[in-house]
C-alpha positions as CSV (number, residue, x, y, z in Angstrom):
1,M,-52.6,-37.8,86.8
2,K,-56.1,-37.6,86.0
3,W,-56.6,-39.8,89.6
4,V,-54.7,-37.8,91.2
5,Y,-57.5,-34.1,89.9
6,R,-60.2,-36.7,90.9
7,L,-59.0,-36.8,94.5
8,V,-58.5,-34.2,95.3
9,S,-62.0,-33.1,93.9
10,L,-63.4,-35.3,95.7
11,L,-61.8,-34.5,99.2
12,F,-62.6,-31.3,98.4
13,A,-66.9,-32.1,97.8
14,F,-66.4,-34.7,100.9
15,I,-64.7,-31.2,103.1
16,F,-68.4,-29.1,101.7
17,I,-70.5,-31.2,102.2
18,I,-70.0,-32.2,105.7
19,P,-71.6,-28.9,107.6
20,L,-74.6,-30.7,105.4
21,I,-74.5,-33.5,107.0
22,W,-74.0,-32.2,110.1
23,M,-76.9,-30.1,109.9
24,A,-79.3,-32.8,109.0
25,V,-78.1,-35.2,111.6
26,V,-78.8,-32.5,114.1
27,S,-81.5,-31.0,113.0
28,I,-83.7,-35.0,113.7
29,K,-81.6,-35.1,117.3
30,V,-84.4,-34.5,120.4
31,E,-84.3,-31.1,121.6
32,G,-82.6,-30.7,125.3
33,M,-80.0,-33.6,125.1
34,S,-76.1,-33.2,126.7
35,I,-73.8,-33.3,123.9
36,A,-70.9,-34.4,126.2
37,S,-68.8,-35.1,122.8
38,L,-68.4,-35.1,118.8
39,V,-69.6,-38.7,118.6
40,D,-72.8,-37.6,120.4
41,W,-73.8,-35.3,117.9
42,F,-74.6,-38.6,115.8
43,T,-76.0,-40.9,117.3
44,P,-79.4,-41.6,118.7
45,P,-82.3,-41.5,119.2
46,Y,-83.9,-39.4,115.7
47,S,-87.2,-37.6,116.1
48,F,-88.3,-36.0,113.4
49,G,-90.9,-34.5,115.9
50,M,-88.9,-30.3,114.9
51,Y,-90.1,-30.8,112.0
52,K,-93.1,-30.4,112.9
53,Q,-93.4,-28.2,115.3
54,V,-91.2,-26.0,113.0
55,I,-93.8,-26.1,110.5
56,E,-97.1,-25.6,112.9
57,D,-96.1,-22.9,114.8
58,T,-94.2,-20.9,112.3
59,L,-94.9,-19.3,109.0
60,L,-91.5,-20.6,107.6
61,L,-93.6,-22.1,104.6
62,S,-95.3,-18.6,104.2
63,W,-92.1,-17.1,103.9
64,I,-90.6,-19.9,101.1
65,G,-93.4,-19.1,99.2
66,N,-93.0,-15.3,99.9
67,S,-89.0,-15.6,98.6
68,F,-89.9,-18.2,95.3
69,L,-92.2,-16.0,94.7
70,I,-90.2,-13.2,95.0
71,A,-87.4,-14.7,93.4
72,A,-88.7,-15.7,90.0
73,C,-90.3,-12.5,89.7
74,V,-88.2,-10.7,90.8
75,T,-85.8,-13.2,87.8
76,A,-88.3,-13.1,85.5
77,L,-88.5,-9.3,84.5
78,T,-84.9,-8.7,85.5
79,V,-83.9,-11.2,82.3
80,I,-86.3,-9.6,80.1
81,I,-85.2,-5.7,81.1
82,A,-81.7,-6.5,80.6
83,A,-81.8,-9.1,77.6
84,V,-83.8,-6.5,75.2
85,A,-81.6,-3.2,77.0
86,A,-78.4,-5.6,75.8
87,F,-80.4,-6.1,72.6
88,A,-81.1,-2.1,72.1
89,M,-77.2,-1.7,73.0
90,S,-75.5,-3.9,70.5
91,K,-78.0,-4.0,67.4
92,I,-79.5,-1.0,67.2
93,P,-78.4,2.0,66.3
94,F,-79.1,5.3,68.3
95,R,-77.8,8.5,68.9
96,Y,-75.8,8.5,72.2
97,K,-76.1,5.2,72.7
98,A,-71.9,4.9,73.4
99,F,-73.3,7.4,76.7
100,M,-75.9,5.5,77.2
101,F,-73.7,2.6,78.1
102,L,-71.6,4.4,80.2
103,F,-73.8,5.3,81.8
104,I,-75.1,1.9,82.5
105,L,-71.7,1.0,83.7
106,S,-71.2,3.3,85.6
107,G,-74.4,1.8,87.8
108,L,-71.4,-0.7,88.7
109,L,-69.2,1.9,90.3
110,I,-72.4,2.7,93.1
111,P,-72.9,0.4,95.8
112,G,-76.5,-0.3,96.2
113,E,-75.7,0.9,100.0
114,A,-75.0,4.0,99.0
115,V,-78.9,4.6,97.5
116,I,-80.8,2.8,99.8
117,I,-82.0,5.5,101.8
118,P,-83.3,7.6,98.6
119,L,-84.6,4.3,97.4
120,Y,-86.4,3.6,100.6
121,Q,-87.6,7.0,100.6
122,V,-89.2,6.8,97.1
123,V,-91.0,4.0,97.8
124,K,-92.7,5.1,101.4
125,D,-93.9,8.2,99.5
126,L,-95.0,5.6,96.6
127,G,-97.4,3.7,99.3
128,M,-95.4,0.4,98.4
129,L,-94.1,-0.3,101.6
130,N,-95.2,-4.0,102.6
131,S,-96.0,-5.3,99.4
132,Y,-94.6,-7.6,96.7
133,E,-93.8,-4.6,94.2
134,A,-91.9,-2.9,97.1
135,L,-89.5,-6.0,97.0
136,I,-89.6,-6.6,92.7
137,V,-89.7,-3.2,91.3
138,P,-86.9,-1.7,92.7
139,V,-84.5,-4.4,92.3
140,L,-84.8,-4.9,88.3
141,A,-82.3,-2.6,86.9
142,S,-79.4,-5.1,86.7
143,P,-76.0,-2.9,85.0
144,V,-74.2,-6.4,85.0
145,A,-77.1,-8.3,83.2
146,V,-76.8,-5.8,80.5
147,I,-73.5,-5.5,80.0
148,V,-72.9,-9.1,79.8
149,L,-75.4,-10.0,77.9
150,K,-74.9,-7.4,75.4
151,S,-70.8,-9.1,75.2
152,F,-72.6,-12.3,74.3
153,F,-74.8,-10.1,71.6
154,D,-72.3,-8.9,70.1
155,G,-70.8,-12.1,69.3
156,V,-73.7,-12.6,66.6
157,P,-72.3,-11.8,63.0
158,N,-74.5,-8.8,61.9
159,D,-74.8,-10.7,58.5
160,L,-77.3,-13.0,60.3
161,L,-79.3,-10.1,61.4
162,E,-79.6,-8.8,57.3
163,S,-80.6,-11.8,56.4
164,V,-83.5,-11.8,58.7
165,Q,-84.1,-8.2,57.7
166,I,-83.9,-9.2,53.9
167,D,-86.6,-11.7,54.7
168,G,-88.7,-8.6,56.5
169,G,-87.9,-9.7,59.2
170,G,-88.0,-6.7,62.4
171,E,-86.4,-6.3,64.9
172,W,-88.6,-8.2,67.3
173,R,-88.0,-11.0,65.3
174,I,-84.1,-11.0,65.0
175,F,-84.5,-10.7,68.9
176,Y,-86.7,-13.6,69.7
177,N,-86.3,-16.0,67.0
178,I,-81.9,-15.6,67.1
179,M,-80.5,-13.6,69.3
180,L,-82.5,-15.1,72.4
181,P,-81.5,-18.9,70.8
182,L,-78.2,-17.9,70.5
183,T,-77.6,-16.2,73.7
184,R,-79.5,-19.2,75.7
185,P,-76.6,-19.7,78.2
186,A,-75.8,-16.8,78.7
187,I,-79.2,-15.8,79.7
188,A,-79.5,-19.0,81.6
189,S,-76.4,-18.4,83.5
190,M,-77.9,-14.7,84.6
191,A,-80.9,-16.4,85.4
192,I,-79.5,-18.8,87.7
193,L,-77.4,-16.0,88.9
194,T,-79.9,-13.2,89.8
195,F,-82.0,-15.8,91.2
196,I,-79.7,-16.6,94.5
197,A,-79.2,-13.3,94.9
198,S,-82.9,-12.4,95.0
199,W,-83.0,-15.5,97.0
200,N,-80.4,-14.4,99.6
201,N,-80.8,-10.7,99.4
202,Y,-81.4,-9.1,103.3
203,L,-81.2,-5.8,103.5
204,W,-83.7,-4.4,101.7
205,P,-86.5,-7.1,102.7
206,F,-85.4,-6.1,105.6
207,L,-86.0,-2.2,105.2
208,A,-89.0,-2.3,103.0
209,I,-91.2,-4.9,105.0
210,S,-92.6,-5.0,108.4
211,D,-95.5,-7.7,108.6
212,D,-93.8,-11.0,109.6
213,T,-96.5,-12.6,107.1
214,M,-94.4,-11.0,104.0
215,F,-91.5,-11.8,105.5
216,T,-88.6,-13.7,103.6
217,L,-86.4,-16.4,104.6
218,P,-83.8,-13.8,104.9
219,I,-85.3,-11.9,107.1
220,G,-87.5,-14.2,108.7
221,I,-85.1,-17.6,110.1
222,P,-83.6,-14.9,112.3
223,T,-86.7,-14.1,114.2
224,I,-87.2,-17.7,114.9
225,L,-84.0,-18.2,116.1
226,R,-83.9,-14.9,118.5
227,Q,-86.4,-16.4,120.4
228,Q,-84.1,-19.7,120.7
229,S,-81.9,-20.7,123.8
230,G,-78.2,-22.2,123.2
231,D,-80.0,-25.9,121.7
232,Y,-79.2,-26.2,118.0
233,V,-82.0,-28.7,117.3
234,M,-84.4,-26.4,116.1
235,P,-82.3,-23.8,114.1
236,M,-80.9,-27.1,111.7
237,A,-84.3,-28.0,111.7
238,V,-85.3,-24.7,110.4
239,N,-82.5,-24.0,108.4
240,M,-82.9,-27.8,106.7
241,I,-87.0,-26.9,105.7
242,A,-85.8,-24.0,104.2
243,S,-82.4,-25.3,102.1
244,I,-85.1,-28.4,100.3
245,P,-86.3,-25.9,98.1
246,I,-82.8,-24.3,96.8
247,F,-81.9,-28.2,96.9
248,A,-84.6,-29.7,95.0
249,L,-84.2,-27.0,92.0
250,F,-80.3,-27.6,91.8
251,L,-80.9,-31.2,91.3
252,V,-84.0,-30.8,88.8
253,F,-81.8,-27.8,86.9
254,E,-78.5,-29.1,88.1
255,R,-76.9,-29.6,83.6
256,Q,-78.4,-26.1,82.9
257,I,-76.8,-24.2,86.0
258,V,-73.8,-26.2,85.7
259,K,-73.5,-25.4,81.6
260,G,-74.6,-21.8,82.0
261,I,-72.3,-21.0,84.1
262,S,-70.0,-22.5,82.1
263,M,-70.4,-21.6,78.6
264,S,-70.9,-18.1,80.2
265,G,-67.7,-17.3,81.2
266,I,-68.9,-16.0,84.6
267,K,-67.1,-16.9,88.0
268,G,-68.5,-16.5,91.3
């Protein structure tokens, strides 16, 4: 029976990878070739000239750098803020903690689109438009991250924390030396999901940035594609180049990605 599961898994994997193979093959075709049948997509001649043209004639590499910088900053700051808040909500007693938790929980009920206009007005009044701060600061608050990390912190026995306090350890020592190592899978999973969400974010960068040198990939790529005709070569080359950083990150952190998401129990 095990071979059936493996066969089905390989079949689904092949189905999902077909578009990537097609994109890679089309990206090295010669622009302007006539395509009469499906076979023509996969037959020579091939050329990497479109890759060179995209790199030299567009700001794609700059947009990749912007996306990576913003996603890395958002991920690091969001995880730090959420972890500290979750630790306080889980292990530090203070007044109105239940109300505060419900307040954070209520953030899940408000769609981001509902606050996009007042958020834009605040950022505009602060003079932050067309800046990295405009793309980073407004998205740092993550109720999901706080709630998920709090649930993991709740699972750490209080007796362990009390033993550290008896030895003279304060809250920061407990947080850094005990809580973070024990909840590393949850933190890794939240970092992964936060990075992906920031990398793919379209609506807020579209509103906050008008300078094309500061575009992120979701904003910059459509500006290239709108200038093209019906030919598929350049769009596929653009998307292949834009996908390389994500492929590389997945290959490097594959084990952490799979382990973090599976152990956290998060689906998505």
